[in-house]
C-alpha positions as CSV (number, residue, x, y, z in Angstrom):
1,M,120.0,97.8,92.5
2,N,123.1,99.4,94.0
3,K,123.4,99.9,97.7
4,V,122.6,103.5,98.8
5,G,125.7,105.1,100.5
6,F,125.5,106.5,104.0
7,F,126.0,110.1,102.9
8,R,123.2,109.6,100.4
9,S,120.8,107.8,102.6
10,I,117.7,109.3,104.2
11,Q,119.2,108.6,107.6
12,I,122.0,111.2,107.2
13,K,119.3,113.6,105.9
14,F,117.3,113.1,109.0
15,I,120.4,113.8,111.2
16,I,121.4,116.8,109.2
17,I,117.9,118.3,109.4
18,Y,117.7,117.5,113.1
19,I,121.1,119.2,113.8
20,L,120.2,122.2,111.6
21,L,117.0,122.8,113.4
22,L,118.9,122.5,116.7
23,L,121.5,125.0,115.5
24,I,118.9,127.4,114.4
25,A,117.1,127.1,117.8
26,I,120.4,127.6,119.7
27,Q,121.4,130.5,117.5
28,V,118.0,132.2,118.0
29,I,118.1,131.6,121.7
30,G,121.8,132.5,122.1
31,S,121.4,135.8,120.1
32,F,118.4,136.8,122.2
33,F,120.0,135.7,125.4
34,T,123.3,137.4,124.9
35,T,121.8,140.6,123.6
36,E,119.4,140.9,126.5
37,L,122.1,139.9,129.0
38,E,124.5,142.5,127.5
39,N,121.9,145.2,127.7
40,Q,121.0,144.3,131.3
41,L,124.6,144.2,132.5
42,V,125.7,147.4,130.8
43,E,122.6,149.3,131.9
44,T,123.1,148.0,135.5
45,Y,126.7,149.0,135.5
46,K,125.9,152.5,134.1
47,D,123.1,153.0,136.6
48,S,125.5,152.1,139.4
49,V,128.1,154.5,138.2
50,N,125.5,157.3,137.7
51,D,124.1,156.8,141.2
52,R,127.6,157.1,142.7
53,V,128.4,160.1,140.6
54,N,125.2,161.8,141.6
55,L,126.1,161.2,145.3
56,I,129.7,162.4,144.9
57,S,128.6,165.4,142.9
58,H,126.1,166.3,145.7
59,N,128.8,166.1,148.4
60,L,131.2,168.1,146.2
61,E,128.6,170.9,145.6
62,Q,128.1,171.2,149.4
63,A,131.8,171.4,150.0
64,L,132.4,174.0,147.3
65,N,129.4,176.1,148.4
66,R,130.3,176.1,152.1
67,V,131.3,179.6,153.4
68,P,134.5,179.5,155.6
69,S,134.0,180.6,159.3
70,G,137.6,181.8,159.8
71,A,138.5,179.4,162.6
72,E,142.1,178.3,162.7
73,D,141.4,174.5,162.6
74,E,138.7,174.9,160.0
75,V,139.0,172.7,156.9
76,T,139.1,174.6,153.6
77,P,136.7,173.7,150.7
78,E,139.7,172.5,148.6
79,E,140.8,170.1,151.4
80,E,137.3,168.9,151.9
81,V,136.9,168.2,148.1
82,R,140.2,166.3,148.1
83,G,139.0,164.3,151.1
84,I,135.7,163.4,149.4
85,I,137.6,162.3,146.2
86,T,140.2,160.4,148.1
87,E,137.5,158.4,150.0
88,V,136.3,157.0,146.7
89,G,139.5,155.3,145.9
90,S,140.6,153.7,142.7
91,E,139.6,150.1,143.5
92,D,136.1,150.7,141.9
93,N,137.7,151.2,138.5
94,M,136.5,154.8,138.6
95,K,138.9,157.7,138.1
96,L,137.6,161.0,139.5
97,Q,138.8,164.6,138.9
98,V,137.3,167.8,140.1
99,I,137.9,170.6,137.6
100,T,137.6,174.4,138.4
101,N,136.0,176.8,136.1
102,Q,139.5,177.8,135.1
103,S,140.1,174.3,133.7
104,R,142.5,173.4,136.5
105,I,142.5,170.1,138.4
106,M,141.5,170.6,141.9
107,A,141.5,167.0,143.1
108,T,141.9,163.4,141.8
109,N,141.6,159.9,143.3
110,D,144.3,158.6,140.9
111,Y,147.5,158.3,143.0
112,Q,149.6,158.2,139.8
113,S,148.1,161.6,138.7
114,Q,148.5,163.5,142.0
115,S,151.2,165.6,140.3
116,D,148.6,167.0,137.9
117,V,146.7,168.7,140.7
118,G,146.7,172.5,140.1
119,K,147.5,172.0,136.4
120,K,145.3,172.8,133.5
121,I,143.4,169.7,132.1
122,S,144.2,168.8,128.6
123,N,141.3,166.4,127.9
124,E,139.5,167.5,124.7
125,L,136.1,166.4,126.0
126,V,136.4,168.3,129.2
127,Q,137.7,171.4,127.4
128,S,134.8,171.2,125.0
129,V,132.2,170.9,127.8
130,L,133.9,173.8,129.8
131,T,134.0,176.0,126.7
132,Q,130.4,175.5,125.8
133,G,129.3,175.5,129.5
134,G,126.7,172.8,128.7
135,A,124.9,170.3,130.8
136,T,126.2,166.9,131.8
137,E,128.1,165.1,129.0
138,I,128.1,161.3,128.9
139,K,130.0,159.2,126.4
140,E,131.2,155.7,125.8
141,M,134.7,155.5,124.2
142,Q,137.7,153.3,123.8
143,D,141.0,153.7,125.5
144,R,143.6,154.4,122.9
145,E,146.3,152.5,124.8
146,T,144.6,149.6,126.4
147,K,141.6,149.4,124.0
148,D,139.3,149.0,126.9
149,Q,135.8,150.4,126.8
150,L,135.4,153.5,129.0
151,Y,132.3,155.2,130.4
152,V,133.0,158.9,130.6
153,I,130.9,161.5,132.5
154,V,131.6,165.3,132.7
155,K,129.1,166.7,135.2
156,P,128.8,170.4,136.2
157,L,128.8,171.3,139.9
158,Y,126.4,174.2,140.5
159,K,126.5,177.0,143.0
160,E,123.9,176.6,145.7
161,G,120.7,178.4,144.8
162,E,121.8,179.3,141.3
163,E,121.4,176.3,138.9
164,N,123.0,178.0,135.9
165,V,126.2,179.1,137.8
166,T,128.9,176.4,138.0
167,V,131.5,176.3,140.8
168,G,133.4,173.4,139.2
169,W,133.2,170.2,137.2
170,L,133.4,166.5,138.0
171,Y,135.2,164.4,135.4
172,V,134.6,160.6,135.8
173,V,136.2,157.8,133.9
174,A,134.7,154.3,134.6
175,N,136.2,151.2,133.1
176,I,133.2,149.2,131.6
177,Q,135.5,146.7,129.9
178,R,135.0,144.2,132.7
179,V,131.3,144.0,131.9
180,Y,132.2,143.0,128.3
181,D,134.8,140.6,129.5
182,Q,132.2,139.0,131.7
183,L,129.9,138.7,128.6
184,D,132.7,137.0,126.7
185,N,133.1,134.5,129.4
186,I,129.4,133.8,129.4
187,N,129.4,133.4,125.6
188,D,132.3,130.9,125.9
189,I,130.3,128.9,128.4
190,F,127.2,129.1,126.2
191,L,129.2,128.0,123.1
192,K,130.7,125.0,125.0
193,G,127.2,124.1,126.2
194,S,125.8,124.4,122.7
195,L,128.6,122.1,121.3
196,L,127.9,119.5,124.0
197,A,124.1,119.8,123.3
198,I,124.7,119.3,119.5
199,A,126.9,116.3,120.1
200,V,124.3,114.7,122.4
201,S,121.5,115.6,120.0
202,A,123.4,114.2,117.0
203,F,123.8,110.9,118.9
204,I,120.1,110.9,119.8
205,G,119.3,111.9,116.2
206,I,121.1,108.9,114.9
207,L,119.1,106.6,117.2
208,V,115.8,108.3,116.2
209,A,116.7,108.3,112.5
210,R,117.5,104.6,112.6
211,T,114.1,103.8,114.1
212,I,112.6,105.6,111.1
213,T,114.9,104.4,108.4
214,K,115.2,100.8,109.5
215,P,111.7,99.8,108.3
216,I,112.2,101.8,105.1
217,K,115.4,99.9,104.4
218,E,113.6,96.6,105.0
219,M,110.8,97.7,102.6
220,R,113.4,98.7,100.0
221,R,115.1,95.3,100.2
222,Q,111.6,93.6,100.0
223,A,110.8,95.7,96.9
224,Q,114.0,94.6,95.3
225,L,113.1,91.0,96.0
226,M,109.6,91.6,94.6
227,A,111.2,93.1,91.5
228,R,113.0,89.7,91.0
229,G,109.8,87.8,91.5
230,D,110.3,86.7,95.2
231,F,107.1,87.3,97.2
232,T,107.9,84.9,100.0
233,Q,109.2,87.3,102.6
234,K,107.3,89.9,104.7
235,V,108.3,93.3,106.2
236,N,108.5,93.5,110.0
237,V,106.0,95.8,111.6
238,Y,107.6,97.7,114.5
239,G,104.7,99.9,115.6
240,R,101.3,101.2,114.9
241,D,102.4,104.6,113.6
242,E,102.4,105.8,110.0
243,I,105.4,103.7,109.1
244,G,103.8,100.7,110.8
245,H,100.7,101.2,108.7
246,L,102.9,101.6,105.6
247,A,104.6,98.2,106.4
248,D,101.1,96.6,106.8
249,T,100.1,98.1,103.4
250,F,103.3,96.9,101.9
251,N,102.8,93.4,103.1
252,D,99.2,93.5,101.7
253,L,100.6,94.7,98.4
254,N,103.1,91.8,98.5
255,S,100.3,89.3,98.9
256,R,98.2,90.8,96.1
257,L,101.2,91.0,93.8
258,K,102.0,87.4,94.6
259,H,98.5,86.3,93.7
260,S,98.5,88.5,90.5
261,Y,101.9,87.3,89.5
262,A,100.8,83.7,89.9
263,T,97.7,84.3,87.9
264,I,99.6,86.1,85.2
265,E,102.2,83.3,85.0
266,E,99.5,80.7,84.7
267,E,97.8,82.7,82.0
268,R,101.1,83.1,80.3
269,R,101.8,79.4,80.3
270,K,98.3,78.8,78.9
271,L,98.8,81.3,76.2
272,S,102.2,79.9,75.4
273,S,100.7,76.4,75.2
274,V,97.9,77.6,73.0
275,L,100.2,79.6,70.7
276,S,102.6,76.6,70.4
277,N,99.9,74.2,69.5
278,M,97.9,76.3,67.1
279,S,97.9,75.4,63.5
280,D,97.3,79.0,62.6
281,G,100.1,81.6,62.9
282,V,99.8,84.4,65.4
283,I,101.8,87.7,65.2
284,A,101.5,90.4,67.8
285,T,102.8,93.9,67.2
286,D,103.0,97.2,69.1
287,N,101.2,100.3,68.1
288,A,104.1,101.2,65.7
289,G,103.8,97.9,63.9
290,A,107.0,96.3,65.3
291,V,106.6,92.5,65.9
292,T,106.7,91.6,69.6
293,L,105.5,88.0,69.5
294,M,105.3,85.3,66.9
295,N,104.5,81.6,67.4
296,D,106.2,78.7,65.5
297,A,103.2,78.2,63.2
298,A,103.6,81.8,61.9
299,G,107.3,81.2,61.5
300,R,106.7,78.1,59.3
301,L,104.1,79.9,57.2
302,I,106.3,82.9,56.4
303,G,109.5,80.9,56.3
304,H,111.5,82.7,59.1
305,D,112.6,81.9,62.5
306,P,110.3,83.7,65.0
307,D,113.3,84.9,67.1
308,D,114.8,86.6,64.1
309,I,111.6,88.5,63.3
310,I,111.1,90.2,66.7
311,G,111.4,94.0,66.2
312,E,110.8,93.9,62.5
313,L,107.8,95.8,61.0
314,L,104.7,93.7,60.3
315,I,104.3,95.4,56.9
316,D,107.8,94.2,55.9
317,V,107.3,90.7,57.3
318,L,104.0,90.1,55.5
319,Q,105.3,91.9,52.3
320,L,102.4,94.4,52.4
321,E,104.3,97.4,51.1
322,D,102.2,97.6,48.0
323,K,98.9,97.1,49.8
324,I,99.3,99.0,53.1
325,V,101.2,102.2,53.5
326,D,100.6,102.9,57.2
327,I,100.2,100.4,60.0
328,T,97.1,102.2,61.1
329,E,95.3,101.1,58.0
330,L,95.4,97.5,59.2
331,Q,92.5,98.2,61.6
332,E,90.3,98.9,58.7
333,S,91.5,96.1,56.4
334,G,89.8,93.3,58.4
335,S,91.4,90.4,56.5
336,M,93.3,89.9,53.2
337,I,94.9,87.2,51.1
338,I,98.6,87.5,50.8
339,D,100.3,85.9,47.9
340,F,103.6,84.1,48.9
341,S,103.6,82.1,45.7
342,S,106.8,81.3,43.9
343,E,107.5,80.1,40.3
344,E,107.4,76.5,41.4
345,E,104.5,76.5,43.9
346,E,101.4,78.5,44.6
347,F,101.1,79.6,48.3
348,L,98.4,81.9,49.6
349,V,98.0,83.0,53.2
350,K,95.0,84.6,54.7
351,A,95.7,87.3,57.3
352,N,93.1,88.5,59.8
353,F,93.9,91.8,61.6
354,S,92.5,93.0,64.8
355,T,93.4,95.8,67.2
356,V,94.3,95.9,70.9
357,A,92.9,98.9,72.7
358,D,93.3,100.2,76.2
359,D,90.5,101.5,78.5
360,E,90.4,104.8,76.6
361,E,90.0,103.1,73.3
362,E,93.5,104.1,72.2
363,I,95.2,101.5,70.0
364,T,98.1,99.9,71.8
365,G,98.9,97.1,69.3
366,F,97.7,94.7,66.6
367,I,97.1,91.0,66.5
368,T,97.4,89.2,63.1
369,V,96.3,85.6,62.6
370,I,97.6,84.0,59.4
371,S,96.6,80.7,57.9
372,D,97.3,78.7,54.8
373,V,94.3,79.1,52.4
374,T,95.9,77.9,49.2
375,E,93.6,74.9,48.8
376,Q,90.5,76.9,49.9
377,E,91.3,79.6,47.3
378,K,91.7,77.0,44.6
379,V,88.3,75.5,45.5
380,E,86.8,79.0,45.6
381,Q,88.3,79.9,42.3
382,E,86.9,76.8,40.7
383,R,83.5,77.6,42.2
384,R,83.7,81.1,40.8
385,D,84.6,79.7,37.4
386,F,81.7,77.3,37.5
387,V,79.2,80.0,38.4
388,S,80.5,82.2,35.6
389,N,80.3,79.4,33.0
390,V,76.8,78.2,34.2
391,S,75.5,81.7,34.1
392,H,76.5,82.3,30.6
393,E,75.3,78.9,29.4
394,L,71.9,79.1,31.0
395,R,70.9,82.7,30.4
396,T,69.9,82.4,26.7
397,P,67.7,79.2,26.9
398,L,66.1,80.4,30.1
399,T,65.2,83.7,28.4
400,T,63.8,81.9,25.4
401,M,61.8,79.6,27.7
402,R,60.3,82.6,29.4
403,S,59.2,84.1,26.0
404,Y,57.4,80.9,25.0
405,I,55.7,80.6,28.3
406,E,54.5,84.1,28.1
407,A,53.1,83.4,24.6
408,L,51.3,80.3,25.9
409,T,49.9,82.4,28.8
410,D,48.5,84.9,26.3
411,G,46.1,82.2,24.9
412,A,48.1,79.6,23.0
413,W,47.2,76.9,25.4
414,K,43.7,75.8,25.2
415,D,42.9,74.3,28.6
416,K,41.7,77.2,30.6
417,E,41.8,75.5,34.0
418,I,45.2,73.8,34.1
419,A,47.2,76.0,31.7
420,P,47.2,79.2,33.7
421,R,48.4,77.5,36.9
422,F,51.0,75.5,35.1
423,L,52.3,78.5,33.2
424,D,52.3,80.7,36.4
425,V,54.5,78.1,38.1
426,A,56.8,77.8,35.2
427,Q,57.0,81.6,34.9
428,N,57.9,81.9,38.6
429,E,60.6,79.3,38.4
430,T,61.9,80.9,35.3
431,D,62.0,84.3,37.1
432,R,63.9,82.7,40.0
433,M,66.4,81.1,37.7
434,I,66.9,84.3,35.8
435,R,67.5,86.2,39.1
436,M,70.0,83.5,40.1
437,V,71.8,83.9,36.8
438,N,71.9,87.7,37.3
439,D,73.3,87.2,40.7
440,L,75.9,84.8,39.5
441,L,76.9,87.3,36.8
442,Q,77.1,90.1,39.4
443,L,79.3,88.0,41.7
444,S,81.5,86.9,38.8
445,K,82.0,90.5,37.8
446,M,82.9,91.5,41.4
447,D,85.3,88.6,41.6
448,A,86.9,89.8,38.5
449,K,87.0,93.4,39.7
450,E,84.8,94.4,36.8
451,Y,82.1,96.0,38.9
452,P,83.1,99.6,39.3
453,L,81.5,101.8,42.0
454,Q,80.1,105.2,41.5
455,K,80.6,106.6,45.0
456,E,79.2,109.9,46.1
457,R,78.9,111.8,49.4
458,T,75.7,110.6,51.0
459,E,73.9,111.5,54.3
460,F,73.2,108.0,55.4
461,V,70.2,108.6,57.8
462,S,68.1,110.4,55.3
463,Y,69.1,107.8,52.6
464,F,68.1,105.0,54.9
465,H,64.7,106.7,55.6
466,H,64.1,106.7,51.9
467,I,64.8,103.0,51.6
468,I,62.5,102.2,54.5
469,D,59.7,104.4,53.1
470,R,59.9,102.4,49.8
471,F,59.5,99.1,51.7
472,E,56.7,100.4,53.9
473,M,54.6,101.0,50.8
474,N,54.8,97.3,49.7
475,T,55.1,95.6,53.1
476,P,52.1,93.5,54.3
477,E,50.2,95.2,57.1
478,T,51.0,92.3,59.4
479,I,54.7,93.3,59.4
480,T,55.9,96.4,61.2
481,L,59.0,98.3,60.3
482,H,60.3,100.0,63.4
483,R,63.0,102.8,62.9
484,D,65.6,103.6,65.5
485,L,67.6,106.2,63.6
486,P,69.6,109.1,65.1
487,R,68.9,112.7,64.2
488,G,72.5,113.7,63.5
489,K,74.1,113.8,60.0
490,Y,76.3,110.9,59.2
491,L,78.2,111.4,55.9
492,V,79.5,108.3,54.1
493,W,81.2,107.7,50.8
494,L,79.2,105.1,48.9
495,D,77.6,103.9,45.7
496,K,73.8,104.4,46.3
497,D,72.8,101.8,43.7
498,K,75.0,99.1,45.2
499,M,74.1,100.0,48.8
500,T,70.4,100.0,47.9
501,Q,70.9,96.4,46.6
502,V,72.6,95.5,50.0
503,L,69.7,96.9,52.0
504,D,67.1,95.4,49.7
505,N,68.6,92.0,50.1
506,I,68.8,92.2,53.9
507,I,65.4,93.9,54.5
508,S,63.7,91.5,51.9
509,N,65.1,88.5,53.8
510,A,63.8,90.0,57.1
511,I,60.3,90.4,55.7
512,K,60.3,87.0,54.1
513,Y,61.3,85.2,57.4
514,S,59.2,87.4,59.7
515,P,56.0,85.8,61.1
516,E,52.7,87.5,60.9
517,G,52.5,90.4,63.4
518,G,56.3,90.5,63.6
519,T,58.4,93.6,63.9
520,I,61.6,94.4,62.1
521,Q,64.0,96.7,63.9
522,L,66.1,99.0,61.7
523,K,68.8,100.8,63.6
524,V,71.8,103.1,63.0
525,E,74.5,103.8,65.6
526,N,77.6,106.0,65.7
527,N,80.6,103.6,66.4
528,R,83.5,106.1,66.6
529,H,84.9,106.2,63.0
530,H,82.1,104.0,61.5
531,I,78.3,103.8,61.5
532,L,76.8,100.5,62.6
533,V,73.6,99.4,60.8
534,S,71.5,96.6,62.2
535,I,68.4,94.9,60.8
536,Q,66.6,92.5,63.2
537,D,63.7,90.2,62.4
538,Q,61.6,87.9,64.6
539,G,61.9,84.9,62.4
540,M,62.8,81.3,63.0
541,G,66.5,82.2,63.6
542,I,69.6,80.3,62.5
543,A,71.6,77.7,64.4
544,Y,74.9,78.9,65.9
545,D,77.1,76.5,64.0
546,K,75.5,77.6,60.7
547,L,75.6,81.3,61.3
548,E,79.0,82.0,59.7
549,K,77.9,80.2,56.5
550,I,74.9,82.4,55.6
551,F,77.2,84.7,53.6
552,E,78.6,81.9,51.5
553,R,77.3,81.5,48.0
554,F,74.4,79.1,47.5
555,Y,74.1,78.4,51.2
556,R,70.6,78.2,52.5
557,A,69.8,77.7,56.2
558,D,66.4,76.2,55.3
559,K,66.6,75.0,51.7
560,A,63.0,74.0,51.3
561,R,61.6,77.2,52.7
562,T,64.1,79.4,50.8
563,R,63.1,77.8,47.4
564,K,59.5,78.2,48.3
565,L,60.1,81.9,48.9
566,G,62.1,82.3,45.7
567,G,65.5,82.8,47.2
568,T,68.7,82.0,45.2
569,G,71.2,81.7,48.1
570,L,73.2,84.5,46.7
571,G,71.7,87.7,48.2
572,L,73.8,87.8,51.4
573,A,76.9,86.8,49.5
574,I,76.4,89.8,47.2
575,A,75.7,92.0,50.2
576,K,78.9,90.8,51.8
577,E,81.0,91.6,48.7
578,L,79.4,95.1,48.3
579,V,79.9,96.0,52.0
580,E,83.5,94.9,51.9
581,V,84.1,96.9,48.7
582,H,82.9,99.9,50.7
583,H,85.5,99.1,53.4
584,G,83.0,97.9,55.8
585,K,82.3,94.6,57.6
586,I,79.1,92.5,57.8
587,W,78.1,89.8,60.2
588,A,75.1,88.2,61.8
589,K,73.8,87.2,65.2
590,S,70.9,84.9,65.7
591,V,69.0,82.9,68.3
592,E,66.9,80.0,67.1
593,G,63.2,80.7,67.5
594,K,63.8,84.4,68.3
595,G,65.1,85.9,65.1
596,T,68.2,87.0,63.3
597,T,70.1,90.4,63.3
598,I,72.3,91.4,60.4
599,F,75.0,94.0,61.2
600,F,77.3,95.9,58.9
601,T,79.5,98.9,59.2
602,L,80.4,101.8,56.9
603,P,83.3,104.2,57.4
604,L,82.4,107.8,58.0
605,M,83.8,110.4,55.6
606,N,86.3,111.8,58.2
607,K,88.2,108.6,57.7
608,K,90.4,108.8,54.6
609,W,90.8,105.7,52.5
610,R,93.8,105.1,50.3
611,G,93.1,105.6,46.6
612,E,90.0,107.8,47.2
613,R,89.7,111.5,46.7
C-alpha cells in the first residue's frame, strides 16, 4: 500500500476540524462581544451628551426667561447666554449654538464660528425644525468633509410657564467618531488575540491529533503486515480509552488470524498432498464453470497441462458440449461416462459431479472427480452381453420345462405323496429362473436404450399411498407398514409402471428381510428441488464394506437366504437403472443387526430437464 500523504491523513483532518471549531467559537464570541460593546459605548456616550444638553438647556431657559431689573451693571440675557455657552468649551467635542426664533445665531462655543453670531443659520436640519416648530430632533449623521460620525440634537428652549412657546433653540453637534475609533482599536486587539489563540491551538491540536493518529498509524502498518502474512508483531497499547481497547482487539484479531492462517495453511498442504498423490483426477470450478484447480492426475487423464486449463470452462475441458448445455445441469447429472476414445485406442473416463454450497445453500462451485474406467466398462459390457445371450438361450427350454411340470402336476405322475412336493419345488425353481431371465432381458433392454418411458405428470404422495395400500392387503399381519408422508402435493414427471416396479422391488425386499413383528418405515420428504423417498426395514442389515455393491447385478448380501426367498439378485440393479433414467439417485444405509434403509430421489416438476416437454 502507498503511504498516506500528510494533507490526506486523518491527522490534518483533526487539526482542521479543531481550528474550524475554534474559529467558529471565536467568531460567535467576537460578534456578540463587539456588538454588545458597541451598543454599550454608543448608548453611554449618547446618554452623557443628552444629560449635558438637558442641563445646558435648563440654564439657557432660565437666562432667556429672566426679566431685566434695569440696573446699570446688570447682565443682559444675551450676555448670560453667551457666558453659559462659552463655559462649555470645545474640548468636549461638542459644538453648541443658541438660535433665536428668527433663525439667527445668538451664541456659540466654537471660536472659529464667532463671526457667525447674529447671522441667520443655514443648516437645513435646524431650518426644518424651526419651520415645523416641532419637538426635539435627534439624528446621527456623517460629516461630509471629515467623514466622522456626528450626533446632532436640535432642542427647543421654552418660555417659562408656557411649554408650547419657544424662546429659542439649542443646536448641538457632538463628535461620536471617537467611540467608533475606540471600537476599532478593541477589534484590532481582539483580532490579534484570536490569531495568537489560533496559533497556540493549532500547535496543541497537532499534539492532540498525534496522540490519536499514532496508534491508528501503527494499526495500519500492522494490518499491512498481516495482509502479507506476517503475524509476529503486536500493536502498542497507549491507554485504556477507546483507541486502547481497539488496539487490544486488534492484537486479539492478530492472534486469531495467525492461528486461523496456520490452520488453513496446514489444511492446504494436506489437500495439496492428497490431490498430488490421488490416482483419480480432481477438477474444481467456480459457479460459472471456470476451472480454478486441477491436479496432475486429471491433467494426465485429459491430456493437458493443469496450468494451461485454469480459467477454461469445464464443459469445454471435458468435451460435454453435446451432453450438457448449462453448467447448472451438472448438479443433476450425478456421474457420467465420457468417451475420449481415438481411432487407435478406446479410452473411457467416468466423471462424478458434486456441488459446493454456502451456508444459504447457494451453489458457489463444482467438484468433478474423473477416473479411467476403460477396463471396467469393457468388463461390464462383456457382462451385459453374457446376460443378454444367456437370457435368450434359456427362456425357451425353461418355459417348456414349466409346461411339462404343470402337466405332471395335473395327474401324469402316479405317486401321490412324492410327486406333488417334487413338482412344487421344480415349479418354484422354474418360476425363479423365469423371473431372472425376465430381469436380465429388462436390463439388457435398458442397457441398449430400448426401454422407452411413458412419463406423465403424477402427484407422488397419493401415488405412493396407492402402492402401500396394495402391499398392506397381502402383507403378513406380523409386519407393519408405517407411513410418514406429507400432506402437500408433490408433482413429479415419471413412468408409473416403471416406478411401480422400483417400489415393488424395494418394498418386497424390506418385507422379505423383516423379522416377525417388524415395522417398515415408508417416508417422503421435500428436499428443495427433489423429493426424497426412504424405505427402512428392521432386518439383519448389510455390512458397511458390502453396502455399495447391493445395486450391482447378481450381487447378494446373503446368497443362501436370498435363494431361499426366491431372489434373483437383479431387483435393486433394475431399480437403480430406472431411478437414474428418471434423473434421480438411489443409495442405501445400513447397520448390521438393525436394518437397512433404501433412499432415492426424484426431481420435482418445477425443475426442467433437457429434452423433456
